[in-house]
Structure formats: structure tokens, C-alpha cells
C-alpha positions in Angstrom: -80.9 -92.7 -44.5 -78.2 -93.7 -47.1 -79.8 -91.4 -49.7 -80.1 -88.5 -47.2 -76.5 -88.6 -45.9 -74.8 -87.4 -49.1 -77.3 -84.5 -49.3 -76.7 -83.5 -45.7 -73.0 -83.6 -46.2 -73.2 -81.6 -49.4 -75.4 -79.0 -47.7 -73.0 -78.8 -44.8 -70.0 -78.3 -47.1 -71.7 -75.5 -49.1 -72.8 -73.9 -45.8 -69.3 -74.2 -44.5 -68.0 -72.4 -47.5 -70.5 -69.6 -47.0 -69.7 -69.3 -43.4 -66.0 -69.1 -44.2 -66.7 -66.3 -46.7 -68.8 -64.5 -44.1 -66.0 -64.8 -41.5 -63.6 -63.0 -43.8 -66.0 -60.1 -44.3 -66.9 -60.1 -40.6 -63.2 -59.7 -39.7 -63.0 -56.7 -42.2 -66.2 -55.3 -40.7 -64.8 -55.6 -37.2 -61.7 -53.6 -38.3 -63.9 -50.9 -39.9 -66.2 -50.8 -36.9 -63.1 -50.2 -34.7 -62.0 -47.5 -37.0 -65.5 -45.9 -36.8 -65.2 -45.9 -33.0 -61.9 -44.1 -33.2 -63.4 -41.5 -35.6 -66.4 -41.0 -33.3 -64.1 -40.3 -30.4 -62.1 -37.9 -32.5 -65.3 -36.2 -33.4 -65.6 -35.0 -29.9 -62.6 -32.7 -30.5 -63.7 -31.9 -34.0 -60.9 -33.7 -35.9 -63.0 -36.8 -36.6 -65.5 -34.8 -38.7 -62.8 -34.7 -41.4 -62.5 -38.5 -41.3 -66.2 -39.3 -41.5 -66.4 -39.4 -45.4 -63.4 -41.8 -45.6 -64.9 -44.0 -42.8 -68.2 -44.2 -44.7 -66.4 -45.2 -47.9 -64.6 -48.0 -45.9 -68.0 -49.2 -44.6 -69.3 -49.2 -48.2 -66.2 -51.1 -49.5 -66.7 -53.9 -46.9 -70.5 -54.0 -47.6 -69.8 -54.2 -51.4 -67.4 -57.1 -50.8 -70.2 -58.9 -48.9 -72.7 -58.1 -51.7 -70.4 -59.7 -54.3 -70.2 -62.8 -52.1 -74.0 -62.9 -51.8 -74.5 -62.4 -55.6 -72.4 -65.5 -56.4 -74.8 -67.7 -54.4 -78.1 -65.8 -54.5 -78.2 -64.2 -57.9 -77.8 -60.6 -58.9 -79.3 -57.6 -57.0 -78.6 -53.9 -57.1 -76.6 -52.2 -54.5 -76.2 -48.5 -53.7 -73.4 -46.4 -55.2 -70.7 -44.6 -53.2 -72.0 -42.8 -50.1 -72.4 -39.0 -50.2 -69.4 -36.9 -49.5 -71.2 -34.5 -47.3 -72.0 -35.5 -43.7 -75.5 -34.0 -43.8 -76.4 -35.9 -46.9 -74.9 -39.1 -45.6 -76.9 -38.8 -42.3 -80.1 -38.6 -44.3 -79.2 -41.4 -46.8 -81.3 -44.6 -46.0 -78.7 -46.8 -47.8 -75.9 -45.4 -45.5 -78.0 -46.2 -42.5 -78.7 -49.7 -43.7 -75.0 -50.4 -44.4 -74.1 -49.1 -40.9 -76.8 -51.4 -39.3 -75.3 -54.3 -41.3 -71.8 -53.5 -40.3 -72.5 -53.3 -36.5 -74.4 -56.7 -36.6 -71.9 -58.4 -38.9 -68.9 -57.3 -36.9 -70.3 -58.5 -33.6 -72.9 -61.3 -33.8 -72.0 -62.2 -37.4 -68.3 -62.5 -36.4 -69.1 -64.7 -33.4 -71.5 -66.9 -35.4 -69.1 -67.3 -38.3 -66.2 -68.1 -36.0 -68.3 -70.7 -34.2 -69.3 -72.2 -37.6 -65.6 -72.6 -38.5 -64.5 -73.8 -35.0 -67.0 -76.7 -34.8 -65.7 -78.6 -37.9 -62.0 -77.7 -37.1 -62.4 -79.1 -33.5 -64.2 -82.1 -34.9 -61.4 -82.9 -37.3 -58.8 -82.4 -34.6 -60.5 -84.7 -32.1 -61.3 -87.4 -34.7 -57.6 -87.7 -35.7 -56.3 -87.8 -32.1 -55.8 -91.6 -32.2 -53.4 -91.1 -35.2 -50.9 -88.7 -33.4 -51.4 -88.6 -29.6 -48.4 -91.0 -29.0 -46.0 -88.6 -30.7 -46.5 -86.1 -27.8 -45.3 -86.3 -24.2 -47.6 -87.6 -21.5 -50.2 -85.1 -20.6 -49.7 -82.7 -23.5 -52.7 -83.9 -25.6 -56.3 -83.1 -24.5 -59.6 -83.0 -26.4 -61.0 -79.7 -27.5 -62.9 -79.0 -24.3 -59.9 -80.4 -22.2 -62.3 -82.7 -20.3 -59.5 -85.3 -19.8 -55.9 -86.0 -20.7 -55.3 -88.4 -23.5 -52.9 -90.9 -22.0 -54.2 -94.3 -23.3 -55.9 -95.7 -26.4 -59.2 -95.7 -24.5 -59.0 -91.9 -23.9 -57.8 -91.4 -27.5 -60.9 -93.2 -28.9 -63.1 -91.2 -26.5 -61.6 -88.0 -28.1 -62.5 -89.5 -31.5 -66.1 -90.0 -30.4 -66.2 -86.4 -29.2 -64.9 -85.3 -32.6 -67.7 -87.2 -34.3 -70.1 -85.3 -32.1 -68.6 -82.0 -33.1 -68.8 -82.9 -36.8 -72.5 -84.0 -36.4 -73.2 -80.8 -34.5 -71.5 -78.8 -37.2 -73.5 -80.5 -40.0 -76.7 -79.6 -38.1 -76.0 -76.0 -37.1 -73.8 -74.7 -39.9 -76.6 -74.6 -42.6 -78.8 -72.6 -40.1 -75.9 -70.2 -39.4 -75.2 -69.7 -43.1 -78.9 -69.0 -43.8 -79.1 -66.5 -41.0 -76.0 -64.6 -42.3 -77.4 -64.6 -45.8 -80.9 -63.5 -44.8 -79.5 -60.6 -42.8 -77.2 -59.5 -45.7 -80.0 -59.7 -48.2 -82.3 -57.7 -45.9 -79.9 -54.8 -45.4 -77.4 -54.7 -48.3 -79.6 -54.4 -51.4 -80.9 -50.9 -52.4 -83.6 -49.4 -50.4 -86.9 -50.2 -52.3 -87.6 -46.6 -53.0 -84.0 -46.0 -54.2 -84.2 -49.2 -56.3 -87.3 -47.9 -58.1 -85.8 -44.5 -58.7 -82.6 -46.0 -60.1 -84.6 -48.4 -62.3 -86.6 -45.5 -63.7 -83.3 -43.7 -64.5 -81.9 -46.8 -66.1 -85.0 -47.3 -68.2 -84.8 -43.6 -69.3 -81.2 -44.1 -70.3 -82.0 -47.3 -72.1 -84.8 -45.6 -74.0 -82.4 -42.8 -75.0 -79.8 -45.4 -76.1 -82.4 -47.2 -78.2 -83.3 -43.9 -79.9 -79.6 -43.2 -80.5 -79.0 -46.7 -81.9 -82.0 -46.4 -84.2 -80.9 -43.0 -85.5 -77.3 -44.3 -86.0 -78.7 -47.3 -87.9 -80.8 -45.1 -90.1 -77.8 -42.9 -90.9 -75.7 -46.0 -91.7 -78.4 -47.3 -94.1 -78.8 -43.8 -95.6 -75.0 -43.6 -96.2 -74.9 -47.1 -97.7 -77.7 -46.3 -100.1 -76.4 -42.8 -101.0 -72.8 -43.6 -101.4 -73.2 -47.1 -102.9 -76.5 -48.1 -104.5 -77.6 -44.6 -105.5 -74.3 -43.9 -107.3 -74.5 -47.2 -109.2 -78.1 -46.6 -110.2 -77.1 -43.1 -111.5 -74.3 -44.7 -113.5 -76.9 -47.2 -115.0 -79.1 -44.2 -116.0 -76.2 -42.4 -117.6 -75.1 -45.5 -119.5 -78.6 -46.2 -120.7 -78.9 -42.6 -122.0 -75.6 -42.9 -123.8 -76.7 -46.3 -125.3 -79.9 -44.8 -126.5 -78.0 -41.9 -128.3 -75.4 -44.3 -129.7 -78.0 -46.8 -131.0 -78.7 -44.6 -134.1 -75.0 -43.7 -134.9 -73.0 -46.7 -133.7 -75.0 -49.9 -132.8 -71.8 -51.7 -131.8 -70.8 -49.1 -129.3 -74.4 -49.1 -128.0 -74.2 -52.8 -127.3 -71.0 -52.3 -125.3 -72.5 -49.5 -123.3 -75.6 -51.6 -122.5 -73.3 -54.4 -121.3 -71.6 -51.9 -118.9 -75.1 -50.7 -117.8 -76.1 -54.3 -117.1 -73.0 -54.8 -115.0 -73.6 -51.6 -113.1 -77.2 -52.7 -112.4 -76.0 -56.0 -111.1 -73.5 -54.3 -108.8 -76.3 -52.0 -107.6 -78.5 -55.0 -106.9 -75.7 -56.8 -105.0 -75.1 -53.6 -103.0 -78.8 -53.3 -102.2 -78.9 -57.0 -101.0 -75.9 -56.2 -98.7 -77.8 -53.3 -97.1 -80.9 -55.4 -96.6 -78.8 -58.2 -95.0 -77.2 -55.8 -92.6 -80.6 -54.7 -91.4 -81.8 -58.2 -90.5 -79.7 -61.0 -92.0 -82.0 -63.5 -93.8 -79.7 -66.3 -92.6 -81.0 -65.7 -89.1 -84.5 -66.5 -90.1 -83.4 -69.5 -92.3 -80.7 -71.1 -90.1 -81.2 -69.6 -86.7 -78.4 -67.9 -84.6 -76.2 -71.0 -84.5 -76.2 -71.5 -88.3 -75.7 -67.8 -88.9 -72.7 -67.6 -86.5 -71.2 -70.7 -88.1 -71.4 -68.9 -91.5 -69.6 -65.9 -90.0 -66.9 -68.0 -88.5 -66.4 -69.9 -91.8 -65.9 -66.6 -93.7 -63.8 -64.9 -91.1 -60.4 -63.7 -92.4 -58.9 -64.8 -89.0 -59.2 -68.5 -87.8 -62.2 -68.5 -85.5 -62.9 -71.1 -82.8 -66.7 -70.9 -82.4 -68.8 -72.5 -79.5 -72.5 -72.0 -79.5 -74.9 -73.4 -76.9 -78.3 -71.7 -77.5 -81.1 -74.2 -77.3 -84.3 -72.9 -78.9 -84.8 -69.4 -80.4 -84.4 -66.0 -78.8 -86.3 -62.9 -79.8 -85.5 -61.7 -83.3 -84.0 -58.4 -82.0 -81.7 -60.3 -79.6 -80.5 -62.7 -82.2 -79.8 -59.9 -84.7 -77.9 -58.0 -82.0 -75.8 -61.0 -81.1 -75.1 -61.6 -84.8 -74.1 -57.9 -85.2 -71.8 -58.1 -82.1 -69.9 -61.1 -83.4 -69.7 -59.8 -87.0 -68.5 -56.4 -85.9 -66.0 -58.0 -83.5 -64.5 -60.2 -86.2 -64.3 -57.2 -88.5 -62.5 -55.1 -85.9 -60.1 -58.0 -85.1 -59.2 -58.4 -88.8 -58.8 -54.6 -89.4 -57.2 -53.3 -86.2 -55.9 -55.9 -83.8 -53.3 -57.9 -85.8 -54.8 -61.1 -84.3 -54.0 -64.5 -85.6 -56.9 -66.3 -83.8 -60.3 -65.4 -82.4 -62.4 -67.3 -79.9 -66.2 -66.8 -79.9 -68.4 -68.3 -77.1 -72.2 -67.8 -77.3 -74.4 -69.5 -74.8 -77.9 -69.1 -73.3 -78.3 -69.5 -69.5 -81.9 -69.2 -68.4 -83.3 -65.9 -69.7 -79.9 -64.4 -70.6 -77.7 -64.7 -73.7 -74.0 -64.4 -73.2 -71.6 -63.5 -76.0 -67.8 -63.4 -75.5 -65.3 -62.7 -78.2 -61.6 -62.9 -77.5 -58.7 -62.3 -79.9 -54.9 -62.6 -79.4 -54.1 -59.3 -81.0 -52.1 -56.3 -79.8 -54.9 -55.0 -77.6 -55.3 -51.3 -76.7 -58.8 -51.1 -78.2 -60.4 -47.8 -77.2 -64.1 -47.1 -77.7 -63.3 -43.4 -78.0 -61.3 -44.0 -81.1 -64.2 -45.6 -83.0 -63.6 -49.0 -84.6 -67.2 -49.9 -84.2 -67.1 -50.4 -80.4 -69.4 -47.5 -79.7 -71.9 -48.9 -82.2 -71.8 -52.3 -80.4 -72.5 -50.6 -77.0 -75.4 -48.5 -78.3 -77.0 -51.5 -80.0 -76.6 -53.7 -76.9 -77.8 -51.1 -74.4 -80.8 -50.4 -76.6 -82.0 -53.9 -75.5 -81.1 -53.2 -71.9 -78.0 -55.3 -72.2 -74.5 -54.8 -70.8 -71.1 -54.6 -72.5 -67.8 -55.2 -70.8 -64.5 -54.9 -72.7 -60.9 -55.5 -71.5 -58.1 -54.7 -73.9 -54.7 -54.2 -72.2 -51.8 -53.1 -74.4 -50.3 -56.2 -75.7 -53.6 -58.1 -75.6 -55.7 -60.1 -75.5 -58.9 -58.2 -76.2 -62.1 -59.7 -74.7 -65.6 -58.4 -75.3 -68.4 -59.7 -73.2 -72.0 -59.0 -73.9 -75.1 -60.0 -71.9 -78.6 -59.7 -73.3 -82.0 -60.4 -71.8 -83.2 -63.2 -74.0 -87.0 -62.9 -74.6 -89.0 -65.7 -75.9 
């Protein structure tokens, strides 16, 4: 029993929090349902037809608020987009019908259930504390929650306390069941219709495939430019110098030696450039030291002081690690070149099957993907792995880039 009580109390508190959140959305749903009733009445005279699209958007807004609440405790799931603007399309939309079914039930039975779930513990706390404050009120002014008697003596005050204990016990018993019912109903009606979910997923995968092809083409162009503008030019210089040295060997051996030395330096530069291109494709340090070691190397060589935190137990797929490395490297480069930042914070962690990367700098902000600066390349590379990119960069800073990647084994 001692081991069970803390668990029961913990479940009751979590359930009470969920019921409180459901009560807020139920009150909003009741307001929207009342507005829908007004719109339906106005439809009789024709005026309400103009208000139907706005009313459906209000329904969707309340449903989306409830979805966000459910996602925090039950994991992510897809919801429908904005409802159609045309009345005929909205009438035939299964997601609109599901949202309306949820709204009617949540604004009526859900509101009563959530209100009861909050009233029980509030009544219990009130009655339990009656012995502490009943004497500060005039005779006959204090009664228990159900007004079964008037508290006029210590005996009746302690009787109210026992009633409060009963309310709290009843709340601990019933509130989890109430919360589960509200959650089950929301999860049954608020996610996308299964057929819509499949259609959307196919569209997402098509877009991801296109992004992967674009990212691949962009990477090939980058490698081609690096080889053409850097390594190829240096190798041409080596060829020219070797030809000059061969011609000078017969006339001026001393000059030939100097030209050969320049050719050797150019060849070494070409080799270094070639190594840089190879490292940019898949840095060898990832294979040698893993993602943690590779990121520590980046932080150590960053021109801006970098506070790095990495919590990635085990290894992720090579493509995922390479993308995370690329995101951090490109973000540090962008911060050094464009932001004017004096400090960068990098947080990389694995949670379950997802890898999270967050890079924040204290620069001037105002970063815009449309103006280049490598942000589009980051997005393409991340979306090619079906990941997500979120960036906030208000003018004046700070700039925060958040990336989430599915971390395969």
C-alpha cells in the first residue's frame, strides 16, 4: 500500500493537469459552438452563409489547440490543414466533419466532465481546511460543499474535514478515468482521417524525394566548382611549371630548379585542396572519432567561442551524422561571416529515434534564407533525409537554428 500511494497520487496529479487543460479548450469549444448556433440561425435569412467559412476556421483553431495539448502528452500526430474556404467543399471534407463532431462533444459532455474533474479536488481542499478557518466567520456562514450541515462546532468542522478527504479520494479514483476518456475521444477524432493521412504522407515522400535529388545535384555542383576552380587550376599550374622547367633545364639549370620548386609547392597545394574536397563529402573524422569527436573538433577550431553540448549515445546512420556535422559546420561559418556574434551555443542530443541539433548565436539576427548564406543548403540537405528545419532570427538577434533528423541505426 505504501508503494502504491505515491504512484496513485502521481497519476492523479498528471490526470488533474490534463483535465485542467481539457477544461480550457472545452470552454473555448463552448464559445465557438455558441457562435456556430448563431451562424446557423442567421443562415435562415441568408446572412449566415457569409459567416460559415470564418466559423469553420474558429472550429479548426480550437481543435488545433487541443491537438497541441494532446501532442505534448501522447506524442506527435498529423492534423488536417485549414478547412476549405468553399461551403460545398467543407461539407464534403471528412476532417471538417470530424472536427465538428469533436467540438459538439467537447463543448457539452467534455466541458461537464472536465468541470467535475476540477470541482472534486477543489471541494476536497476546501472541506479539508475547514477546521483551520471556520471560526473566523460568523455563526451559520460556513457549510461543507454539499451544505449538509452548518459548521458551528469543532465536531462539525472535523466532519467537514472527513467529507473533504472523501472528495479527494473520489477525485483520485475518477480523475484518471476522466482524463483517459477525454484523451481517447480527442485522439479518435482530431488526427487526420486515415485516407487523408495516407495521401498527405505520399505527397510528403514525393517532396522529400525531390528535395533529396535537389540536394544531390547541389552537392555535385559544389564538388565540381571546388575541383574546377581550385584543384584543376593548381594542377594546370603544375603542368605549365613542369614544361617551363623542362625547357629551362638545357639553358639554365639553376632557373629550372627554382621552377621545379614552385611546381612542387603548387602540387602540394593541389593535394591539400583535393583533401579538403574529399573531407567536405564525408569527413574522415566522423568515421575515426564519431559525431561527438568530430563536433568537438569543429568547436575547437571555430573563430567564435563555442559552447558545445553533445549527448548522442551510440552511433547514428552515416548520412545522419554527416548531415548533423554539415549543419553545425555551416552554422558556425555563417555566424562567423554574417552575424557579428561573439558566442555560439551548440546543443546536439539523441532522444529515441531522433537526433536534435540546435545552434544559437548572439549576433545581430535578421538571417534570411532567401538571401543565401548557406541556409537553403542546410534545409535541402536536412529535408533530403525527411528531417525538419526551424529557424528564428529576429532583427537584433539571437538567431536559433533547430534541426530534427530521424536517426536510423
